[in-house]
Phi, psi and omega in degrees: 000134187284139171304129179281142176217137176215136178260312182104192182277138174239175179227169162287156181242102183230126183047043170085008182231142182268123192230157175274151176242222177279204185300151181285148175257123174287124174257126188249152170289123194290345181264312187263337181088356187282145179290126176251342174191179177224146171220142186293140170284139178282133173277180181291323183290328176294320175297320178298312178302317183296311177308316180300311181304316187295315180304316176295323186280346187292328178280333176300308176307312180300318175283341182297131175304146180305328180290328184284320177297324174305310179301308182308315184288324178297311180292331177296318180295319185293318179292321179295317185296318181295326177265021192310312186291324174290326175290316184292326173291326171303313176300309184304310181293305188278348180247348186068021179277131181309136187306323177298326175276335173300317188298317178297322177301313181298319176305312182295331177293321174300315176305308186295324172291324181294312176303313174302323182292325173287323181286330177309322181282351189240014174287127183204170176261203168195163176287149176247115178291088186294330181283011167298344174233154182302325183296338183261002176305124183080021171242143174249137180231153177198164171226148177244160174260139182238138171295146186290335186123255181261127178242133169267119184239121181242119189238160189269181183276332198288327170234081191287351174249304185293319179291332167291317182297324181291351172248319178291314187291325176292322182297319178291317183295329181283348186091023182266163163242160185213157173245123179251127172243101175292169176294145183294333178279344180221057181280349193281334172294325177289332173295321176297311178305315174301317175302311185297317181292329170294317176286337180284345180099021176291128176314140179308139183086346184286338165225144176223131186247118172239151181230135175167185184290148179296324185290347176245287187303308184294326174289323182293327178292311183296316183289338184299125182291344183285339181276113181277334188218134166244127179236122188228141162238137190159203190277148179311320184294321177293321180299318181294317180300320183297319172298333181283324190245000182288338182077198178277095172206168180284137180225133172241124186235126173238115193240216193268185177191162169238061198312120176268152175227134175252130177253105177288161183293342186256010182288155166285099188295317179304311178286329181288326182286321178294313180288335169290327173299313180294315179301326190270331185248354175303125183066037183046042180067005185272068177213135181298349174263355192305133182301121184241318189237116176247122178250118182247130185287152191302320182300332183242017186295303183304317181292317179293310181305322184289323177289317185295322182292312177307313174298317173302313186285337175290347179295126175276123183250132180164214181294116179309337187274352177272129189301334188277344194277131176271321191228116183263195183281163167288178193288336171198171183293328176302312185298312181295332175286328178297314179287329174298318179296316186300316179294315176303310182303319180288327172290325177289336174265013175115350183289154172240142178271122181273314178213153177087222189065025181251142171233139174228106181059234180273002182264123179239135187282144173315123194227138180246133175241141169230172178065031175273161177253151184296337182275350178296145176307324180291348177252320191275336186252156167298114180287321177052044190202165186282063175229150177218143174252131181251126192230133179269143178225163188256332174214158186303314178304313179300321177300315176298323181291315178301318184290332179274353183277067180211164175273354187265171172189053182273290174216149172230169179220148178227127174258105177205154169256012181265113185297325174306311178297320177306306178288330171306314175299315180298325181284330194268323191274119179264074185229153182293335181211139179238116184262126183252120168072037167194165185292152174300352177283356180294135171204126166269135191290352176257000185278154174294130183220127185175171187236164174259168178062225180278016178264355178144179173226137178077181188225145168252190196095127208303311185294325180283326170305312183294328172295324178286337180262010179230164177241146179269130172252109180279136176243126170233121185247118176282125187279152177073014179281000000 
């Protein structure tokens, strides 16, 4: 029997007011299917009002001293910490994330806001030696960073607090106002966050919350010329659509991946198996960095596979609100059926399921596949599901070629004790991040984070997101005038 959770009725947040919008959107417990809350869908006039409110608040935020922005962000971090259980239970219910991992997400969001509070005090320009060229003789130059104005933040379901924090906190730190559109399947965590920001003293209109489908609400936001910056995390197809309709404005896109891992023969196999299992099945594999392709060298392939299967089978599957559970449901049954079909298609083409391959409603059991081929969907496409392919290779150079043979380029990982292999991998892998001796899911919230190729544009990580959310203003002063 599912553990009960109820959120209740929520509203949109526009111009510092909680307002009713269009028809109510039912938000469901992803494990039980029960309605846990409602939030109004935003109409076009609601989106217009939200952008207008942000536009009015933008100069207020730009003039707010850095120390005051920092204090607001610090208070926000403290309030999230105080309400850790409320946030975690909301995430577990509406996103289907195991409660133990939901708590980790809340703690990471506290860290993200804390880092933003620190970075708000460190935004600076630098001097430019204009006399480095003859035309600049007699001039003094420097630049400063100015907030862009109105930021549209569009976020996914899989991290309904921390990925929102990675857009909201840097925007506030930089002195911007923003309109937030969370995923329609997980809007309640954003409602909680807006309540916290209001309590922390954020000026009215500095954050506005609208909810609704990407093809309407999202497009209204992206197309609007009053929006100076769009920051989006989601699928490559939607990211590509944003680049087509955004017009002349700054865009940051954090998109997909088919995260590869290379297990060298000198790797710590027990550690690698444990970290790959967590990386593959955390949040039911619904992470853009989720371990999907594991390349193990022939001498250690069988030993690694045995350990990895054992770690996989140790995962407790069930109600995410149960303290004992490691893996909860996928975001909906449609997604679970999709990955079930992909695995069936792969097995019909010769792949073998070593463990898992079982579905009950929206729950798909952690699954290990072998004997896969590069063209199979489970290998070539982003699975976004609790599956991992273990693939044998003969030499390290071959493994690097296979790992890099993808249209994506977010993060990759290598387990080895050999420093030569480490630098060989760094040179050869065209990924935004290369992780050594941990899974590609590793992320510290202050590091630069983003992808190459079809995995995105720009970088997040608080300081780097602030740079993306500011414009450089150059100043040149003729001396002696």
